[in-house]
C-alpha positions as CSV (number, residue, x, y, z in Angstrom):
1,M,194.6,111.5,35.5
2,P,192.6,109.8,32.8
3,V,194.4,108.5,29.8
4,R,194.2,111.1,27.1
5,T,195.6,111.7,23.6
6,V,199.4,112.3,23.9
7,I,200.3,115.5,22.3
8,I,203.8,115.9,23.6
9,N,206.9,113.9,22.8
10,V,207.0,111.4,25.7
11,L,210.4,110.1,24.6
12,L,212.0,113.4,25.4
13,L,210.6,113.3,28.9
14,V,211.9,109.8,29.4
15,A,215.3,110.9,28.2
16,L,215.2,113.6,30.7
17,V,214.6,111.2,33.5
18,V,217.2,108.7,32.4
19,G,219.9,111.1,31.4
20,G,219.3,113.9,33.8
21,C,221.5,114.3,36.9
22,K,220.1,115.3,40.3
23,K,219.7,119.1,40.4
24,Q,219.8,121.1,43.6
25,Q,217.9,124.3,43.9
26,T,220.1,127.2,42.9
27,S,219.8,131.0,42.6
28,N,220.2,133.0,39.4
29,N,222.0,136.2,38.9
30,S,218.9,138.2,40.1
31,G,219.0,136.5,43.5
32,L,215.8,134.4,42.7
33,T,215.7,130.8,43.7
34,R,215.4,128.7,40.6
35,A,213.2,125.6,40.5
36,K,211.2,123.3,38.1
37,L,207.6,122.4,38.6
38,Q,206.8,119.3,36.5
39,L,203.1,119.1,35.6
40,N,201.4,115.8,34.8
41,W,199.4,117.1,31.8
42,V,199.4,119.9,29.2
43,P,198.5,123.5,30.1
44,E,194.8,123.4,31.1
45,P,192.7,125.1,33.8
46,E,193.7,122.4,36.4
47,F,197.1,124.2,36.4
48,G,195.7,127.7,36.0
49,G,196.9,129.0,39.3
50,F,200.4,127.9,38.7
51,Y,200.5,129.7,35.4
52,A,198.8,132.7,37.0
53,A,201.6,132.7,39.7
54,R,204.1,133.1,36.9
55,E,202.1,135.6,34.9
56,S,201.1,137.8,37.8
57,G,204.6,137.9,39.3
58,A,203.7,135.9,42.4
59,F,206.7,133.7,41.9
60,K,209.1,136.6,41.6
61,K,207.5,138.4,44.5
62,N,208.3,135.4,46.6
63,S,211.9,135.3,45.3
64,L,211.4,132.4,43.0
65,D,212.1,131.7,39.3
66,V,210.0,128.8,38.5
67,D,210.0,126.8,35.2
68,L,206.6,125.2,34.6
69,V,207.2,122.1,32.6
70,P,204.2,120.6,30.7
71,G,203.5,116.9,30.9
72,G,201.4,114.3,29.1
73,A,199.7,110.9,29.5
74,S,202.9,109.0,30.2
75,T,204.9,111.7,32.0
76,P,206.6,110.0,35.0
77,T,206.2,113.1,37.3
78,L,206.6,111.1,40.5
79,Q,209.7,109.4,39.3
80,M,211.2,112.6,38.1
81,A,210.7,114.3,41.5
82,A,212.0,111.2,43.4
83,A,215.1,111.1,41.2
84,G,215.8,114.8,41.8
85,N,215.4,115.8,38.2
86,V,212.8,118.4,39.2
87,Q,212.3,120.1,42.6
88,F,208.5,120.0,42.5
89,A,206.0,117.9,40.6
90,V,202.2,117.4,40.4
91,I,200.7,114.0,41.3
92,S,197.6,112.7,43.0
93,G,197.1,112.1,46.7
94,D,196.9,108.4,46.4
95,E,200.0,108.3,44.3
96,L,201.9,110.0,47.1
97,V,200.6,107.6,49.8
98,I,201.6,104.6,47.6
99,A,205.0,106.1,46.9
100,R,205.7,106.6,50.6
101,S,204.6,103.1,51.4
102,R,207.3,101.9,48.9
103,G,210.0,104.0,50.5
104,D,209.9,107.2,48.4
105,D,210.1,110.2,50.8
106,M,207.6,112.5,48.9
107,V,205.8,115.3,50.7
108,A,202.7,117.2,49.6
109,L,203.0,121.0,49.7
110,F,199.8,122.2,48.0
111,A,196.6,120.5,47.0
112,V,194.7,122.2,44.1
113,Y,191.5,120.1,44.3
114,Q,189.9,119.8,47.7
115,T,187.2,117.7,46.0
116,C,188.5,115.1,43.6
117,P,187.3,116.0,40.0
118,Q,187.3,112.4,39.0
119,G,183.8,111.0,38.4
120,I,181.5,108.7,36.5
121,M,179.6,110.2,33.6
122,T,176.3,108.7,32.5
123,H,173.2,109.9,30.6
124,A,170.7,112.1,32.5
125,A,167.8,110.4,30.7
126,R,168.5,107.2,32.7
127,G,167.1,109.1,35.7
128,L,169.8,107.9,38.2
129,K,169.7,109.5,41.6
130,E,173.1,108.7,43.0
131,I,176.4,107.2,42.0
132,G,175.4,103.8,43.4
133,D,172.6,103.6,40.9
134,I,175.1,103.2,38.1
135,F,176.2,99.8,39.6
136,R,172.7,98.6,40.5
137,N,171.4,98.7,36.9
138,P,172.5,96.9,33.8
139,G,174.7,98.8,31.4
140,T,178.3,99.4,30.2
141,L,181.0,101.1,32.2
142,A,184.3,102.2,30.7
143,I,186.9,102.5,33.4
144,E,190.6,101.9,34.1
145,Q,190.5,98.8,36.2
146,G,193.1,98.3,38.9
147,L,193.5,101.9,39.9
148,P,192.6,102.7,43.5
149,Y,189.3,104.5,42.8
150,S,188.2,101.7,40.5
151,K,188.9,99.1,43.1
152,Y,187.1,101.2,45.7
153,L,183.9,101.4,43.5
154,E,184.1,97.7,42.8
155,K,184.4,96.8,46.4
156,K,181.6,99.2,47.5
157,Y,179.1,98.5,44.8
158,G,180.2,95.5,42.8
159,F,180.5,95.4,39.0
160,S,178.4,92.2,38.5
161,K,175.5,94.0,36.7
162,L,177.8,95.9,34.4
163,T,179.8,95.1,31.2
164,V,183.1,96.7,32.0
165,V,185.2,97.9,29.1
166,P,188.5,99.8,28.9
167,Y,188.3,103.6,29.1
168,S,189.1,105.2,25.7
169,G,190.0,108.7,26.7
170,L,188.2,111.7,25.1
171,N,186.8,109.5,22.3
172,L,183.1,109.8,23.3
173,E,181.7,107.8,20.3
174,L,180.5,104.9,22.5
175,F,179.0,107.2,25.1
176,L,177.1,109.2,22.4
177,R,175.5,106.2,20.8
178,D,174.6,104.1,23.8
179,P,172.1,105.5,26.3
180,N,173.1,102.9,28.9
181,F,176.8,103.7,28.6
182,A,178.7,105.2,31.5
183,Q,182.4,106.1,31.8
184,Q,185.0,107.6,34.0
185,C,185.6,111.3,33.5
186,F,187.1,114.5,34.9
187,V,184.2,116.9,35.5
188,T,186.3,119.6,33.8
189,S,186.7,117.6,30.6
190,E,184.5,114.8,29.2
191,P,181.1,116.3,30.3
192,I,182.0,119.5,28.5
193,Q,182.8,117.6,25.4
194,A,179.6,115.6,25.7
195,R,177.4,118.7,26.0
196,R,179.2,120.1,22.9
197,A,178.1,117.0,21.1
198,K,174.4,117.6,22.1
199,A,174.4,114.8,24.6
200,D,172.9,114.9,28.1
201,P,175.7,114.0,30.5
202,Q,175.1,113.6,34.2
203,T,178.2,113.3,36.4
204,F,178.6,111.7,39.8
205,L,181.8,112.5,41.7
206,L,183.9,109.8,43.3
207,A,183.7,112.0,46.4
208,D,179.9,111.2,46.4
209,A,180.9,107.5,47.0
210,G,183.3,108.4,49.8
211,Y,186.6,108.3,47.9
212,N,188.0,111.8,47.8
213,P,191.8,112.0,47.6
214,Y,193.5,115.4,47.2
215,T,194.1,115.8,43.5
216,A,196.6,117.9,41.5
217,V,199.0,117.8,44.5
218,M,202.3,119.7,44.3
219,V,205.0,117.5,46.0
220,T,208.7,117.6,46.7
221,R,211.2,115.2,48.2
222,G,211.6,115.1,52.0
223,D,215.3,115.8,51.8
224,H,214.8,118.7,49.5
225,L,212.2,120.2,51.9
226,K,214.6,119.9,54.8
227,K,217.4,121.7,53.0
228,N,215.1,124.3,51.3
229,A,212.2,124.8,53.8
230,A,212.1,128.5,53.3
231,A,211.9,128.1,49.5
232,A,209.2,125.5,49.8
233,S,207.2,127.8,52.0
234,A,207.7,130.6,49.5
235,M,206.5,128.2,46.8
236,I,203.3,127.5,48.7
237,R,202.6,131.2,49.2
238,A,203.2,132.0,45.6
239,C,201.0,129.2,44.4
240,R,198.3,130.3,46.7
241,E,198.5,133.9,45.4
242,G,198.4,132.5,41.8
243,W,195.3,130.4,42.4
244,E,193.6,133.3,44.1
245,A,194.2,135.4,41.1
246,Y,193.1,132.7,38.7
247,L,189.9,132.0,40.5
248,K,189.1,135.7,40.6
249,D,189.6,136.1,36.8
250,P,190.9,133.1,34.8
251,A,190.6,134.8,31.4
252,P,194.1,136.3,31.1
253,T,195.9,133.1,32.2
254,N,193.6,131.0,30.0
255,A,194.8,133.1,27.0
256,V,198.4,132.4,27.9
257,M,197.8,128.6,28.3
258,Q,195.8,128.4,25.1
259,K,198.8,129.6,23.2
260,L,200.7,126.7,24.7
261,N,197.9,124.3,24.2
262,P,196.0,125.3,21.0
263,M,194.3,121.9,21.0
264,M,191.8,123.3,23.5
265,D,189.6,126.2,22.4
266,A,188.8,129.3,24.4
267,Q,185.3,128.3,25.3
268,T,186.5,125.0,26.7
269,F,189.1,126.8,28.8
270,E,186.4,129.0,30.1
271,E,183.9,126.2,30.9
272,S,186.5,124.0,32.5
273,A,187.7,126.8,34.8
274,K,184.1,127.4,35.8
275,A,183.4,123.7,36.5
276,Q,186.5,123.3,38.7
277,A,186.1,126.4,40.8
278,P,183.9,124.9,43.5
279,L,186.2,121.9,43.8
280,I,189.2,124.1,44.5
281,Q,187.7,126.7,46.8
282,T,185.8,125.2,49.8
283,E,185.0,126.0,53.4
284,Q,188.4,124.5,54.3
285,T,190.3,126.8,52.0
286,R,188.4,129.8,53.0
287,T,189.6,129.2,56.6
288,A,193.1,127.8,56.0
289,G,194.0,129.0,52.6
290,L,193.9,127.6,49.1
291,G,195.9,124.4,48.7
292,S,195.7,123.6,52.4
293,M,195.4,120.0,53.7
294,T,194.4,118.2,56.9
295,S,195.7,115.2,58.8
296,E,192.2,113.8,58.9
297,R,191.9,113.7,55.1
298,W,195.2,112.0,54.7
299,K,194.4,109.5,57.5
300,T,191.1,108.6,55.7
301,L,192.9,108.0,52.4
302,I,195.6,105.9,54.0
303,G,193.0,103.7,55.7
304,Q,191.1,103.3,52.4
305,L,194.2,102.2,50.5
306,I,195.1,99.7,53.3
307,D,191.5,98.3,53.1
308,L,191.8,98.0,49.3
309,G,195.1,96.1,49.6
310,T,196.8,98.8,47.6
311,I,199.3,99.3,50.4
312,E,200.4,97.1,53.3
313,K,199.4,98.2,56.8
314,D,202.9,97.8,58.2
315,K,204.3,100.0,55.4
316,A,201.7,102.7,55.5
317,P,202.9,106.2,56.3
318,S,201.4,108.3,59.0
319,A,199.1,111.1,57.9
320,D,201.4,113.8,59.1
321,Q,204.3,112.4,57.1
322,C,202.4,113.0,53.9
323,F,202.1,116.7,53.9
324,F,203.8,120.0,54.9
325,K,201.7,122.5,56.7
326,L,202.5,126.2,56.2
327,E,201.5,127.8,59.5
328,A,200.0,131.2,59.7
329,D,203.3,132.5,61.2
330,Q,205.1,131.2,58.1
331,S,206.7,128.4,60.1
332,T,208.8,126.0,58.1
333,T,208.6,123.2,60.6
334,R,207.2,119.8,59.4
335,P,204.2,118.5,61.3
């Protein structure tokens, strides 16, 4: 998740992690299983299906009472889930692999983005044909160095022809005034803002370069999954129903999220939802269901992180340890 302007009180979140005790999944008086899903950013379309699951009654239909907890730029979602302060959390696929290599037994349940929405935004007037052209021509690149995808791009293309500067979030001033400026982006965010500013953004996805981790991944602890496999399966089904509803018609849920996040206007909600739809619904999800994952994808990611030196080979998890597959027969058995 790119660094963005923090609009929540991060100190409260840290206090939650430090002071919270481990909470087990419990049932309320109505017989619904209560749980918290910690998001890693504020209410926006990337979480639309989760909010739609709440608004449409999909959680309740699956005997769940889920509290959706907004996050922010510094929200330690992984640590909160690992510590047991929340039952479920949203992180990235590479975060999960790195966590497992360090001994944290985190398991992916649902992957919102089948195609990673992270990319590099440049100016269409430059006439670049593919993502590699950004690195073959002189210019400036704003990027968070040291992250796996940045290391991947540097290893594959090299940064020798570029002036690399820190990424400055949604502040597009440098991009707007420099025709040779490129920067990291989410295709659901910065390009929309750039078009609003009458610029000519052209976006190349990281997936175009071969780095395509599952993104906006809902995870839980391995021990929690073992003790609450039925509830985890219900959570997957409910989220799938929520995302189906959101993709069909995002407008009602967008209206709910905008009340929670008035910093984003209705038009941006609409444009962002439209931009992300083909990254969420793919041939894979049409066959296996929204949020589904494959061993092959996890194996590829693990190999890339080993190759980058991000994780050690002898500490790398197996692909099947990384995710829980909800079988068609509603099996709750781990792969």
